[in-house]
N, C-alpha and C positions, 0 to 999 in steps of 0.2 A: 019499422020493419024489424022488430026485435025477435031474435031467435031464442026459443025457450032454452033455458039452461039445463034443463033436465033430459034433453034429447040430443042426439047426434044423428046426422044423415049419412048413409053409406052411399058410394057411387052407384048402387043399383036402385036408389030411390027409396029404400026401405028405412022406416024410422024405428030405431031401437030404443027402448025405454031404459033410461038410467036414473030412474026417480030415487033408487037407494044409493046415492052417490057415495056415502060412507061405507057401503058394503062391498068388499072386494070382489065378491062373487058376481056382482052386477055391474060394477064399474069396468068398462070394456078396455081401458088403456093402461098401460104400465105406469107405476107410481114411484119409481126409483126406491125400491125397499132398502137399498144400502144406506140411504140418506134420510128417509122418513123417520119420524120420531125424534128429530133433533130438538134441542132445547127451544128453538123458536121455529114455529111453523112458517110456511110460505104465506098463509093468510095473515099472521102476525107480523111478519117482515114487511108485507106489503103495506099493511095499515100504518106501520111505523114511518115508512118511507113517504107514502102519501102525505101524512101529516107534516113531515120534515119539509117537503117542497112547499106545502102551503104556508108554512112558518118562515122559511128562510130563503128559499131558491128562486122565487118568483116575485120579489118585491118591486122591481121596476118593469114587471110584465113580460120580461124575457127570461127563460130558464137559464140560470146561471150556475157554474161552479163557483165556489167561494174560498175566500181566505177568512179563517175563523180563529178567535182567540181560544185559549185553553178552556174558558168557561163557556164556549159555544157562541159568543157575541160575533156578529158578522163585521169583519173588518173592511172588507172590499169585495167587489164582484169581478169575475174574470172575463176578459174579452176573447173568447174562443173564436176562432175564424168562422165557425158556422153556427153561431149562436141562434140565428133564426131557424136553422134546420133542427137543432135540438129542441127548440120551443115547439116546433111542429110535431115532432115525435112525441112530446109530452101531451100536446093537445089530442093527438091520436089515442094515447093511453087513457086519457081522462074521458074521452068520448066513449070508448069501450067500457070504462069503469061505470059511467052513468047508465049505459045500456044494460050492464049486468045488475047493478044495485039500485038504480034510481036515486042514488045519493046526490042531493043538491049541492053537497060540499065539493063535488068534483069542480075544481076551479077552471073550467073551460073558458069562461068569460074573460078572465085575466089574460090567458094565453092568446085568445082571439083578439083582445085589445092590443096586446104586444105586436102580433103579426100585422095588425092593421096599421099600427103606428110605424112599423118597419117599411111600409111602402109609402105612407103619407109623408114621412120625413124626408123622402128623397125629393118631393115637389114634382115628380114627373109621373104621369099616370102609368100604372103597370110596372114601374120599376121598384124593385126591393132592394134594401141593403142587406148585407150579411149580419150586421149587428148595429146597434146604435148605442150612443152615450148620452145620458141625460144630465142636465147641470145639477140636479138635486140629489145625486147619488155619488157614492165614492167607489171607484174602480181601482183595480190593481196597478194599472198604469193609465196615464192620461192620454187618450187617442188623439187629441187635438194636435194637428200637424204631422201625425204619423203617415206613412204611406198608405194610400188607398182610403184614408179617412177624410171626409168632406164635411164642412160646416153646412148644416141646413139653411136654406133660404125660404122654406115653406112657412107660411103664416100659421102662428100657433106653436111653431117648433124652434123658437129663438133660444140660441144656446145649445141646441142639440147637434150632435155629430153623427155620421153614419159611415159605414165601411161600404164602398161603392163597388167592391170586387165580387159582386153577386155572380154565381155559376150555375151550371145545370144541377150540380149536386144539392145545393141549397134550395133551388126552385123545385126540384123533384120532391125533396122532403116536405116543403111548404104545401105544394099541391096534394101530396099525400095526407098531410095532417088536415087540410081542408077537406079532402074527400071523406075522411073518416068522420069529421064533424057533420058533414051533410048527411051521411048515412045514419048516424047513430044518435044525434042530438035532436031535441024537440023544442028547444028555446027559440021561438020565432025572432026575438030581437037580436040574438046572437047569430042566428042562421042568416038573417038578412045581411049583417055585415060580412059573413062568409061569402055569400052569393055575390055580393057587390065586388068584393075584392078578388074573388075567382075570375069574374068576367072583366074586371078592371085589368087583370093581368093578361088574360087569354087574348082578348080582341087585339091589343097592340102587338102582342107576340106573333099572332097569325098575320096580321097586316104587314109586319116587319120581315115576312118570309121565314117564319119560325126561328127568329132571333131575339135575343135579349139585348135591348138598347140601354146604354148607360146615360148618365145626366148630361154628357157632352154630346150625345147623339151618335156615338160609336158603339159597335158591337162589344159587349164584355168579353173578357179574355176566353172564357168557356161558355160562351153564349150562343153558339151556333147548333141548332137542333135539326136542320134539314139533313136528309140521309147522305147526301154527297159530300158534307163537310168532312175534312180529312183529319179532324182531332179525334174521332171515335169511329168504331165500326158502324156501317150504315144501319144495321139492324137495332143496335143500341139506341142511336138517336131516334130512329123511327118509332121504337117503343115509347120512349119518353114523350115524343110529340103526340102520339095516338092517345096516351093516357091523359095528358094535361089537357088536350082539347075535348076529349070525351068527358072528363070531369066538368069542364066548363059547359058542355051541353046539358049535363044534369043539373047545373047550378041556376040555369035560367033560360027563358024562352028567347033564344037568339037564332033566328033562322039562318043567318049567314054561317055561324059556327056550326050548326047541324049539317048544313049543305057542305061545308069545308071538310068536316069529319067523315061523313058518309061517302061523299062523291070524290072529293079531291085526295084525301088521305087513303080511304080504303078503296075507292073506285068501284063503288057498288051501284052507281047510277051515272048520269050524264056529267062527265068531268071536262067537257069540252071548254068551259069557261073559267076553269081553275087556273090560278097563277103558276108560272113556270117557277118551281121551288128549286130544282136541282139541275147542275150542269150535265149530268147523265141520268138516264131513265132506266131503272132496273126493275120497274113495275111499281105497284102500290106500296104504300108504307107497310102493310101487312105482309107483302112479298119480301120486302127487305128485312123486316123482322124474322121471317121464317127462314130466310136463306143466309143472312149475314149478321147474326147476332153475336156469335163468337164470345160467349162468356168464359168459356175454359180456354186456357192457353196451355201449350205443351210445357212439360216438366212442371214447375211450380210457379209459373208466371201469372196465374190467375189472380185478378184483383177482387178482393172482397169489398172494397169500395164500389166497383161496378155491380157486384152481386146485390149490394144493398140497394143500389138505385134501381136495379131491374125489379126487385121485389116490391119496392115503393111504387113503381110504376104499374106492373102487371096486376097488383092486388086490386086497386080501384078500377082498372080497365075491365077486368073480368067480372067484378061485382056489378058492373053497370051494363056490359055488353050482352044483348039478348039475341042477336042474330046467331043461329045454329051453326052456320058454316064458319063464321068468324070465331065463335067460341071454340070450336073444335080445334081450329089451327093454333089458337092461343094455348089452349090446354095441352095439345100434343107437344108443343115446344116447351112448355113448362115441365112436362114429364121427363122429356129427353132434350137436354139442351141447356136446362136451368137446374132441375132437381138432380139429374143425372147427366154426365157428359155424353156427347155424341160419340159414335165410333170413329176412330181415325180412318183416314182415306185408305182403301184396299186392305183393311184390317178388321178382324172381329174383336180387336182390343179397344176399349175406350181411350181417348186422349188421356195421357198420364197428367192428372190434376186431381186435386181433393174435391170429391163431390159434396155438393151442399147436404146431400142425404147423410154423409158422415161426419159433418162438420161440428156437431153439438150445438149449433147455433139456434137456440130455441125459437127466436123470433121467426126465422124462415121456415122451420119445421112447422110451426103452427099456422103460418099463412099458407104454406102449401097444403096442409090438411084441409084448411078452410076452403080452399078453391077446388082441389081435386076429390076431396071426401073419400080418402081410401078406406077400405074394409079394415076392421080390426085384425084380420088374419094376414094382411100385408106385413111379412116380417121385417122388411126393410124399413118401413114406416114405423112398426111398432118399437124397433130398436131406436129409431131416431127419437120417437116421443119419449122413451125411457131416458136416454141421454139428455134430452132437453129438460126434462123435469129435474134430473140430477144437477144440471147446469144452473138452473133457478135456485136450487138449494145452495150450490157452491158459491154463488155470487153473494158476496158478503153485504150485510146490512151497513156496516161501517164502511163509507166510500171514502175515507181518507187516502190520500195519495200514498201508495204502498212502496216499500222497498223490495226489489227483487234482485236476485243473483243470477250470474250467467249460467245457462243451462249447460249440462254435460252430454246432451243427446248427440248422437252421430248425425252429421249432415247428410242428407240424401240428395239435395239439390239446392240451387241458389234462386231465391224468390226475385220478384219484379224490383224490389228495393235494394237488391244486392246482398241480402242477408241469407244466412243459411236456414233451410227448413229441415225438420226431421220427417221421417216416413209415417208418423202417427200424430195424432192430436196431443198437444201438450197439456197436461193436467192444469185446470184453471188456477189452482193454488199456487202454481210455479210461474205463472205469467203476470206481466204488467198489463193492466188495462185502466182506462180512465172513465169517462162518462158514457162510452158507447162501445161495448165490447164487439158487437155484431159486425163492426167494420174491420176488425182485426183478423189477421191470418191466424187460425189456431194451431198451424204447423210450425209457425216460426220459433226457432230456438230463442229462449229468453237471453236478454243482455242485462248487465248490471244496470240497475237504476236506483239512485238514492231518493227515497220519498221526499217530497217538499213539505216541510212542517206546515200544518194549518190548512194545506189545500183540500178542500172537501169537494168531491165530484158530485155533480148532479146524477140522479139514478134513473134517468129515462129509459135506458136500455132494459133494465130489469122490469120496470113499471109497464112498458109497452108489451114485452113478451108475456108477462104474468097475465094481464088483462086480455090479451089476444087468446091466450090459452084458456082462460076461464069462459070467455064468451062463446068460444067454438067447442067447449067440451072436453079439452085435453088436460085441464087442471080443475081440480074441484076445491070448494070452499074449505073442506075438511083437511087438505093437505098442509 
């Protein structure tokens, strides 16, 4: 179901021809003229980073940040807390890359193998680790015996260790990566593994009452996804649960999961035989999403971690959901409640919080455009596209850990981490970022940071946004 690169679809359903992509008179979206014409184009930067990942970042099948010698030799691999999540983001990027280019070099098989090992290593059906350590590779620190690291007892994984602290953010990313692979890849061997692993996770998750169960039989620290769990707002948990189960429905013919999604979560049919998931009944999971999502918080307490998880969940859900009434409610909330804040109670003013539409976060802008399909005359969206393309230019090809100095911007409020935020987006050149800029608050005033010598961050943030933009027609090959 490949979408032609030379077309874009507006929300009126009209197809506009952009066959002359290199001609500014026919290309309908802004191209960041202030940054175009740089020494290296987006296309060239992407090719360089794609090749670098194949050469260095994926050798144990999980995407890794690295420690490298001055000559580029890999010395060790980093145990980031969410290595599985970043691998899934990379899988998503390469699934889109394959859909755009049909390039067989897109190393989706390695990432799929890594994610499969990430669940197989635990020895418990449906359980994933956050990361693993293999005996035949060198890591920056030895995880054996560290908190949350468990030695595998699964046959075939002797000597492996895995991090057992898997949570909803890791699984949201993994399910997003799987969803993208299911939609955009056509390698039946790889897709067979993806389908098996999606269903292998979803069925135990549902049978456990929308909970992630660890290797000891206990719920993981952040593994409660029923909407009445008190660890997140009801609508947030409801969205993730709907998305994961809907992706599993798409992955295979499982009548129970189909019934559970349609009747138990959405309550579109007979839900009299559905399990009692919640201590309180506030309606269907779609109702909870509609009424109690609360992405935006007053002042500047909004969590970009949560925004990231929301987009990773709503994107595959809307790409798969065909019921007109359900789609309308999801899209309405995406437009107001996610893309833009809702109005405050008894006020015509929005909640004081930075809107995604003004964030310069290219990934979310392109995902929103893919789902809502705004017209090119939507000035808010046009500005967001221009800022997003500028962000792709600004993200450096060299992803070595950078030194930053404390910013001198005036504090407008204090964010959820207790740090000061400005009242405007901080230029990317002044900010510290690692392997995934989209989860960082773009308003946070920079602090001093001494770059770690030899630390080379993996570039999945750039690659996912670039290929998302390419596939859905907001970035051209000529840029």
